[in-house]
N, C-alpha and C positions, 0 to 999 in steps of 0.2 A: 505493500499500501504504500502511496505516497505519503512522505515526511510531513508535508503541508496537512494534511488531508488528517493524519493521525492526529498532530497537534490541536487541529480543531477540535477532532471529536475527545482528546481528553481535555482539554479547556470546555468545552459542553458538559463532560459528566461532573468536573470539578463545578462548576456553578448550578449544574443539577442537584448535587449532593450540598452544596452550601444552603441552596434555596427551599430544599425539603426537608432539613434541620441537623444535618451532617448526622446519622443516627448509626451508631456502635450498637456489637451486642456480642455477648461471648456464650449465650445460649443457643445450641446447635438447632435447638427446635426453632427458633426463631430464625435461624440461617435458612432450616429447611424450607419453612412454611415459606418464607420470603422468595427464594429458589423457585417454590413449586407455583406460587402467583404469580412470578415476574416471568417464568418462561413455558409453562404447561397448563396451569388451569386459572379460571377467572374467578377475580376475587369473590364473586358471588357464589360461584361452586364451592368455593372453601367455605364459605359462609355458612352454605347451604348445608354441606356436611356436618359442621361443627353442631350447628343448631339440630342436626339428627340424632347425633351422639347424645346432647344434652336430655332429648325428648326421650331417648330410649333407657335412660341412666336414674336410678332413684338415689337422688343425693346423698341421702343419709346411710343407703346400703349398695355402693356402686358394684355392678356386677355386669358385664354385657355378656351377651350369650352370641354365638357365634354359629353358623350355619356350616362353614367350611373351615374346618380346624386347621389343614394344611394353611391356609392363607393368614388364619389367625397367628398361628406360630410363626408364620413369616413376619406378619407385621411386630411381633415381639421380639424377633431377632432385629428387627430393622431399628426398635427402640433401644433395644442394648447396642448397636452400633453408633446410634445418635450419641449415647450418654458415655463412650468411651472419652 
């Protein structure tokens, strides 16, 4: 890529970070959700999923029931990976 174009992109990204709050985080879940919404799913889709997980959960006795044990185990594995 042309050096001048790269400099413009870098300058634009710096301005965007500054204008949007220059946010950082050390939480891997925040990073995961950010990348998911930035690159793969709309914010609305993620919000719908969050709301579904709240609707299906008894807040005093949280326990989710999954229909696909393999997928649930993979989800647990991914949580462990994020928390390493």
